[in-house]
C-alpha positions as semicolon CSV with decimal commas, in nm:
position;residue;x (nm);y (nm);z (nm)
1;M;-0,452;6,779;3,459
2;N;-0,651;6,737;3,717
3;P;-0,668;6,329;3,889
4;H;-1,001;6,266;3,824
5;S;-0,973;6,340;3,495
6;M;-0,653;6,123;3,458
7;K;-0,842;5,835;3,613
8;K;-1,127;5,897;3,369
9;S;-0,932;5,926;3,042
10;G;-0,747;5,569;3,192
11;R;-1,050;5,380;3,229
12;L;-1,095;5,526;2,809
13;A;-0,800;5,440;2,709
14;L;-0,905;5,071;2,879
15;V;-1,191;5,080;2,714
16;A;-1,037;5,163;2,335
17;C;-0,790;4,900;2,373
18;A;-1,035;4,580;2,501
19;A;-1,250;4,731;2,191
20;L;-0,994;4,725;1,990
21;A;-0,853;4,371;2,097
22;L;-1,236;4,223;2,043
23;A;-1,249;4,402;1,702
24;A;-0,908;4,211;1,611
25;C;-1,030;3,870;1,753
26;A;-1,404;3,934;1,610
27;S;-1,164;3,978;1,268
28;A;-0,981;3,717;1,240
29;P;-1,076;3,532;0,900
30;E;-1,194;3,161;0,909
31;P;-0,855;2,963;0,875
32;K;-1,035;2,730;0,653
33;E;-0,721;2,709;0,447
34;Q;-0,493;2,621;0,705
35;I;-0,764;2,359;0,820
36;A;-0,783;2,162;0,447
37;V;-0,382;2,169;0,501
38;A;-0,424;2,030;0,813
39;N;-0,638;1,810;0,738
40;S;-0,439;1,676;0,429
41;A;-0,107;1,625;0,568
42;V;-0,206;1,437;0,857
43;D;-0,439;1,190;0,586
44;Q;-0,105;1,145;0,458
45;A;0,123;1,132;0,724
46;T;-0,151;0,862;0,803
47;G;-0,040;0,637;0,524
48;N;0,310;0,706;0,535
49;A;0,436;0,790;0,906
50;A;0,388;0,415;1,080
51;E;0,715;0,469;1,205
52;A;0,686;0,766;1,419
53;P;0,357;0,706;1,611
54;A;0,399;0,934;1,862
55;E;0,462;1,266;1,629
56;L;0,147;1,165;1,422
57;S;-0,032;1,115;1,754
58;T;0,017;1,503;1,836
59;A;-0,112;1,623;1,462
60;R;-0,397;1,467;1,495
61;D;-0,456;1,591;1,855
62;K;-0,406;1,914;1,752
63;L;-0,598;1,841;1,421
64;A;-0,881;1,808;1,724
65;R;-0,856;2,121;1,877
66;A;-0,817;2,297;1,597
67;N;-1,168;2,170;1,440
68;A;-1,308;2,205;1,837
69;A;-1,161;2,564;1,831
70;M;-1,310;2,634;1,458
71;A;-1,655;2,552;1,636
72;R;-1,577;2,801;1,876
73;K;-1,496;3,071;1,639
74;D;-1,156;3,074;1,802
75;Y;-1,051;3,119;1,439
76;V;-0,669;3,278;1,620
77;E;-0,677;2,936;1,801
78;A;-0,807;2,735;1,506
79;R;-0,503;2,887;1,311
80;R;-0,250;2,830;1,508
81;L;-0,301;2,451;1,591
82;A;-0,405;2,389;1,278
83;D;-0,056;2,539;1,162
84;E;0,060;2,295;1,417
85;A;-0,070;1,996;1,351
86;A;0,017;2,011;1,038
87;A;0,447;2,029;1,110
88;D;0,343;1,776;1,295
89;A;0,252;1,552;1,043
90;A;0,541;1,657;0,806
91;L;0,787;1,570;1,112
92;A;0,623;1,262;1,093
93;Q;0,662;1,166;0,748
94;A;1,017;1,307;0,812
95;Q;1,116;1,029;1,109
96;A;0,917;0,803;0,882
97;R;1,143;0,843;0,598
98;N;1,440;0,872;0,844
99;A;1,411;0,568;0,950
100;R;1,340;0,369;0,689
101;S;1,664;0,482;0,494
102;S;1,830;0,370;0,830
103;R;1,706;0,050;0,757
104;A;1,775;0,062;0,369
105;L;2,175;0,181;0,468
106;A;2,144;-0,158;0,741
107;E;2,101;-0,361;0,455
108;V;2,262;-0,186;0,215
109;R;2,610;-0,305;0,463
110;E;2,529;-0,636;0,553
111;S;2,468;-0,684;0,171
112;I;2,845;-0,524;0,188
113;Q;2,980;-0,728;0,469
114;Q;2,844;-1,007;0,335
115;L;3,005;-0,999;-0,007
116;Q;3,322;-0,899;0,133
117;A;3,355;-1,222;0,332
118;Q;3,270;-1,433;-0,005
119;L;3,580;-1,245;-0,171
120;N;3,773;-1,368;0,142
121;R;3,703;-1,664;0,099
122;S;3,758;-1,734;-0,243
């Protein structure tokens, strides 16, 4: 093969790869389900995760960015951000549950100490 035909083959391969990449992006389905799941997760966390404001804020931000990506028809980015928003909302809820459990445990321990103190006085 001569150098000229090798360059032409290389350019043809590059164009073919670019076309395939564009086709893959264009054929990505709209992540409507992922956006709906993320919306639901963020809504639920909003009511239940007051103890984890940073994580909840991150989830809301990623959901807003996912919606912006949907508007741009960047469905790959929208899907990724929606999945991350749902995960961040779940993390916020888990951390809020952990904080509530820790407070409840502290209250139970305090009650036990008070009962022990009463028993010791008796």
